C-alpha positions as semicolon CSV with decimal commas, in nm:
position;residue;x (nm);y (nm);z (nm)
1;M;7,177;4,175;11,087
2;D;7,075;4,253;10,727
3;L;6,711;4,265;10,612
4;Q;6,718;3,918;10,458
5;K;6,846;3,751;10,774
6;Q;6,606;3,948;10,990
7;T;6,308;3,844;10,775
8;A;6,411;3,477;10,792
9;A;6,446;3,495;11,168
10;T;6,113;3,669;11,231
11;P;5,853;3,577;10,971
12;T;5,568;3,825;10,922
13;P;5,247;3,723;11,099
14;V;4,962;3,627;10,866
15;A;4,743;3,907;10,989
16;E;5,004;4,161;10,881
17;L;5,040;4,029;10,525
18;R;4,908;4,245;10,247
19;A;4,560;4,146;10,138
20;S;4,501;4,018;9,782
21;D;4,201;4,089;9,559
22;A;4,098;3,720;9,596
23;E;4,092;3,759;9,979
24;R;3,882;4,077;9,950
25;D;3,641;3,889;9,722
26;R;3,618;3,606;9,975
27;I;3,528;3,848;10,261
28;A;3,274;4,025;10,029
29;D;3,110;3,691;9,954
30;I;3,073;3,615;10,321
31;L;2,917;3,955;10,381
32;R;2,671;3,899;10,095
33;E;2,568;3,568;10,248
34;A;2,525;3,734;10,589
35;L;2,302;3,998;10,434
36;A;2,088;3,733;10,260
37;E;2,058;3,537;10,586
38;G;1,949;3,850;10,779
39;R;2,257;3,859;10,998
40;L;2,342;4,208;10,868
41;T;2,123;4,500;10,783
42;A;2,167;4,674;10,445
43;D;2,342;4,968;10,610
44;E;2,580;4,736;10,805
45;H;2,654;4,543;10,481
46;A;2,731;4,862;10,289
47;E;2,956;4,999;10,566
48;R;3,157;4,672;10,594
49;V;3,196;4,636;10,216
50;E;3,336;4,986;10,206
51;G;3,583;4,887;10,478
52;V;3,683;4,572;10,289
53;L;3,772;4,774;9,980
54;A;3,990;5,004;10,192
55;A;4,163;4,726;10,394
56;K;4,536;4,679;10,334
57;T;4,614;4,366;10,537
58;V;4,463;4,020;10,600
59;G;4,404;4,116;10,964
60;E;4,209;4,425;10,868
61;L;3,984;4,216;10,645
62;E;3,909;3,953;10,912
63;V;3,772;4,227;11,144
64;F;3,467;4,267;10,922
65;I;3,357;3,902;10,960
66;R;3,476;3,810;11,312
67;D;3,117;3,823;11,448
68;L;2,982;3,601;11,169
69;P;2,970;3,221;11,179
70;A;3,162;3,186;10,853
71;A;3,470;3,342;11,022
72;H;3,483;3,045;11,260
73;Q;3,436;2,773;11,004
74;R;3,741;2,587;10,892
75;R;3,845;2,694;10,551
76;T;3,879;2,406;10,313
77;A;4,191;2,395;10,097
78;P;4,138;2,385;9,718
79;S;4,077;2,031;9,611
80;G;4,296;2,081;9,305
81;A;4,219;2,003;8,945
82;P;4,057;1,663;8,870
83;P;4,267;1,391;8,711
84;R;4,359;1,427;8,349
85;P;4,087;1,301;8,111
86;T;4,110;0,933;8,042
87;T;4,153;0,804;7,689
88;G;3,830;0,849;7,502
89;A;3,680;1,091;7,758
90;I;3,739;1,379;7,518
91;P;3,681;1,319;7,144
92;A;3,991;1,293;6,929
93;D;3,851;1,529;6,667
94;P;3,878;1,896;6,764
95;D;3,572;2,121;6,798
96;D;3,790;2,410;6,681
97;N;4,106;2,435;6,475
98;L;4,324;2,748;6,472
99;V;4,600;2,746;6,211
100;A;4,854;3,020;6,159
101;I;5,111;2,967;5,880
102;F;5,307;3,287;5,822
103;S;5,000;3,455;5,967
104;S;4,798;3,493;6,288
105;A;4,481;3,338;6,424
106;T;4,279;3,451;6,726
107;R;3,982;3,328;6,927
108;R;3,863;3,572;7,187
109;G;3,553;3,740;7,326
110;R;3,225;3,566;7,402
111;W;3,272;3,231;7,229
112;R;3,171;2,873;7,320
113;A;3,476;2,662;7,418
114;G;3,449;2,306;7,295
115;R;3,606;2,002;7,461
116;R;3,908;2,003;7,230
117;V;4,087;2,286;7,056
118;H;4,388;2,241;6,825
119;A;4,630;2,521;6,760
120;Y;4,910;2,519;6,500
121;A;5,152;2,812;6,473
122;I;5,409;2,767;6,196
123;F;5,602;3,088;6,147
124;G;5,292;3,249;6,288
125;S;5,102;3,322;6,612
126;V;4,784;3,185;6,767
127;E;4,598;3,352;7,054
128;I;4,333;3,161;7,248
129;D;4,161;3,385;7,499
130;L;3,917;3,208;7,729
131;S;3,868;3,496;7,970
132;E;3,518;3,569;7,834
133;A;3,436;3,231;7,688
134;L;3,130;3,019;7,762
135;F;3,233;2,685;7,911
136;E;2,984;2,416;7,811
137;Y;3,212;2,142;7,943
138;Q;3,413;2,116;8,262
139;Q;3,722;1,985;8,088
140;V;3,880;2,161;7,790
141;M;4,183;2,018;7,613
142;I;4,405;2,246;7,406
143;K;4,664;2,075;7,184
144;A;4,924;2,325;7,073
145;F;5,208;2,297;6,826
146;A;5,446;2,587;6,764
147;V;5,721;2,564;6,499
148;F;5,907;2,892;6,475
149;G;5,582;3,033;6,602
150;N;5,394;3,130;6,917
151;V;5,077;2,995;7,086
152;E;4,936;3,197;7,374
153;V;4,654;3,075;7,597
154;R;4,477;3,301;7,847
155;V;4,223;3,174;8,100
156;P;4,003;3,339;8,371
157;E;4,143;3,344;8,721
158;N;3,868;3,120;8,868
159;V;3,936;2,812;8,659
160;S;4,200;2,538;8,704
161;L;4,486;2,527;8,453
162;R;4,731;2,245;8,378
163;G;4,994;2,186;8,113
164;T;5,204;1,903;7,980
165;G;5,457;1,952;7,708
166;A;5,815;2,047;7,619
167;G;6,022;2,284;7,411
168;V;6,285;2,172;7,161
169;L;6,512;2,475;7,135
170;G;6,195;2,655;7,238
171;N;5,981;2,736;7,538
172;F;5,678;2,555;7,689
173;E;5,547;2,736;7,998
174;V;5,197;2,682;8,147
175;D;5,115;2,810;8,495
176;S;4,944;2,572;8,736
177;L;4,622;2,716;8,868
178;D;4,373;2,562;9,112
179;S;4,012;2,692;9,144
180;P;3,854;2,677;9,491
181;D;3,531;2,567;9,315
182;P;3,541;2,186;9,248
183;D;3,289;2,239;8,964
184;A;3,494;2,504;8,789
185;P;3,625;2,437;8,435
186;V;3,970;2,278;8,396
187;V;4,182;2,376;8,100
188;Y;4,466;2,145;7,991
189;V;4,731;2,277;7,758
190;D;4,943;2,010;7,594
191;G;5,193;2,047;7,316
192;W;5,537;2,093;7,169
193;A;5,730;2,406;7,086
194;V;6,008;2,360;6,830
195;L;6,213;2,678;6,805
196;G;5,891;2,844;6,922
197;N;5,687;2,936;7,225
198;I;5,378;2,796;7,402
199;E;5,246;2,963;7,714
200;G;4,931;2,947;7,930
201;R;4,849;3,200;8,199
202;P;4,549;3,339;8,389
203;K;4,429;3,681;8,279
204;R;4,427;3,910;8,580
205;G;4,088;4,046;8,675
206;K;3,894;3,811;8,443
207;L;3,656;3,560;8,600
208;V;3,418;3,298;8,450
209;A;3,083;3,476;8,443
210;D;2,897;3,144;8,457
211;I;3,040;3,071;8,801
212;L;2,975;3,420;8,928
213;D;2,616;3,408;8,796
214;R;2,559;3,077;8,985
215;V;2,687;3,232;9,312
216;Q;2,475;3,543;9,263
217;R;2,162;3,336;9,190
218;K;2,216;3,147;9,515
219;V;2,255;3,472;9,710
220;D;1,946;3,622;9,547
221;K;1,746;3,307;9,628
222;N;1,847;3,322;9,996
223;L;1,766;3,692;10,007
224;R;1,422;3,633;9,856
225;K;1,351;3,364;10,116
226;H;1,449;3,605;10,388
227;L;1,224;3,886;10,254
228;D;0,926;3,649;10,215
229;R;0,930;3,552;10,580
């Protein structure tokens, strides 16, 4: 029996699957909550976090939370991105225009993302990097048009991403991404690529700081309540 047939016949148990960074982050969040609630001492928390970072499989990760209530709560599946904005929900006029005609245009770093961004790449290239952007609105619409050009959209890993479009002798490729946080921003990439390229993907290792700050403030608040008892 070859390896492929053997794998199909005996699927690998979940506990033996290699752990992802997202799964390590989930366990670390549970441990932070347990510390804030007084279920773990500071030394216990530090020891377990060190073990989480060294863990290789899903089963090894679960060991560090099996005596905590969160380990026995049913995990809810991601609710998915909300429906596409209805007509008029997002203004027709763009908050930002990026135009590259025989040139390049870039928006990256710590910038405020509006509700609508238009990108035009005509014999040029446009880069829209939202990995460090400030999201003032939950829904962001990016309308992209590439004619013998390239439009590249990058988003943080903890947002939702959707795309609707097509390529005419070109390429339109937008990854679908669902955030586990129902309040996370949703980025929609719509457009046409004519002898060009439009793509949207998450940027590995980049997370929306606003969401992380909200989680950290909640943990700090619970920790302060515990210390004030």
